[in-house]
C-alpha positions as CSV (number, residue, x, y, z in Angstrom):
1,M,54.1,-33.4,1.6
2,E,55.6,-30.4,-0.2
3,N,54.6,-29.2,-3.6
4,T,57.6,-29.7,-5.8
5,T,56.1,-28.2,-8.9
6,A,57.3,-24.7,-9.9
7,F,53.7,-23.6,-10.6
8,G,51.3,-25.1,-8.1
9,V,47.5,-25.1,-7.8
10,F,47.5,-22.2,-5.4
11,D,49.7,-20.1,-7.8
12,A,47.2,-20.9,-10.6
13,L,44.4,-19.7,-8.3
14,I,46.2,-16.5,-7.5
15,W,47.0,-15.7,-11.1
16,S,43.6,-16.7,-12.5
17,G,42.0,-14.5,-9.8
18,A,44.3,-11.6,-10.9
19,A,43.3,-12.1,-14.5
20,V,39.6,-12.1,-13.6
21,S,40.2,-8.9,-11.6
22,V,41.9,-7.3,-14.6
23,V,39.0,-8.2,-16.9
24,G,36.6,-6.6,-14.3
25,L,38.7,-3.5,-14.1
26,A,38.8,-3.2,-17.8
27,G,35.0,-3.4,-17.8
28,L,34.8,-0.7,-15.2
29,I,37.1,1.6,-17.2
30,W,35.0,0.9,-20.3
31,C,31.8,2.0,-18.4
32,I,33.5,5.1,-17.2
33,V,34.6,6.1,-20.7
34,K,31.1,5.3,-22.1
35,V,29.4,7.6,-19.6
36,W,32.0,10.3,-19.9
37,R,31.5,10.4,-23.7
38,A,27.8,10.6,-23.2
39,R,28.2,13.5,-20.8
40,R,30.5,15.3,-23.3
41,A,28.0,14.8,-26.1
42,Q,25.5,16.8,-23.9
43,L,22.7,14.5,-24.5
44,D,19.2,15.4,-23.3
45,D,17.8,13.8,-20.2
46,E,16.1,10.9,-22.1
47,G,19.3,10.2,-24.1
48,M,21.4,10.2,-20.9
49,R,18.9,7.8,-19.2
50,T,19.2,5.4,-22.2
51,V,23.0,5.4,-22.0
52,M,22.9,4.9,-18.2
53,A,20.3,2.1,-18.6
54,R,22.6,0.2,-21.0
55,V,25.8,0.8,-18.9
56,L,24.5,0.0,-15.5
57,P,24.2,-3.9,-15.9
58,L,27.6,-4.0,-17.5
59,N,29.0,-1.9,-14.7
60,M,27.5,-4.3,-12.1
61,G,28.9,-7.3,-13.9
62,A,32.4,-5.8,-14.1
63,L,32.3,-4.9,-10.4
64,F,31.2,-8.5,-9.7
65,L,34.1,-9.9,-11.8
66,S,36.6,-7.6,-9.9
67,V,35.3,-8.7,-6.5
68,I,35.3,-12.4,-7.5
69,G,38.8,-12.1,-8.9
70,L,40.1,-10.4,-5.7
71,M,38.4,-13.1,-3.6
72,L,40.2,-15.8,-5.6
73,V,43.6,-14.0,-5.1
74,I,43.0,-13.8,-1.3
75,V,41.9,-17.5,-1.1
76,G,45.0,-18.5,-3.1
77,I,47.3,-16.5,-0.8
78,F,45.7,-17.9,2.4
79,L,45.9,-21.5,1.1
80,A,49.5,-21.2,-0.2
């Protein structure tokens, strides 16, 4: 049985995965900018550690979102 709809379930899986990946990529870019600004501010060692401690969990979460999004895209392509 063929899928006669113009926008199927697998297309939705691919596009939602792409959207999740873009959100993760935006988070990674935000983390890079945040650390870059801290480096340009020439913070002392303790200040830099504080910035890094705040950015690290967000960086890991953004990386996780990017990976999950790419996995959704790949699964959608394989199932289509």
